[in-house]
C-alpha positions in Angstrom: -11.3 4.5 18.6 -11.7 3.0 15.1 -10.0 6.1 13.6 -6.9 5.4 15.8 -6.8 1.8 14.8 -6.9 2.7 11.1 -4.1 5.2 11.7 -1.9 2.5 13.1 -2.8 0.0 10.4 -1.9 2.6 7.7 1.4 3.5 9.5 2.3 -0.2 9.7 1.7 -0.7 6.0 3.9 2.3 5.3 6.7 0.8 7.3 6.3 -2.6 5.7 6.3 -1.2 2.2 9.5 0.8 2.8 11.3 -2.0 4.5 10.3 -4.3 1.5 11.7 -1.9 -1.0 14.9 -1.5 1.0 15.2 -5.2 1.4 14.8 -5.8 -2.4 17.3 -3.0 -3.1 19.9 -4.4 -0.7 19.4 -8.0 -1.8 19.5 -7.1 -5.5 22.8 -5.3 -5.1 24.3 -8.5 -3.7 22.3 -11.0 -5.8 21.3 -9.4 -9.2 19.4 -12.5 -10.2 17.1 -12.1 -7.2 15.1 -9.5 -9.0 14.7 -11.6 -12.1 13.3 -14.6 -10.2 11.0 -12.5 -8.1 8.2 -11.8 -10.7 4.5 -11.9 -10.0 3.2 -12.3 -13.6 
């Protein structure tokens, strides 16, 4: 049962990661300054 839960969690993380990358790509095309202000230094 725990194995299935971990599978779902890892799958969800993958979706979130790819959506985040797509979101950043789309937004940075329309708003080039978005990438410059989104730094985590």
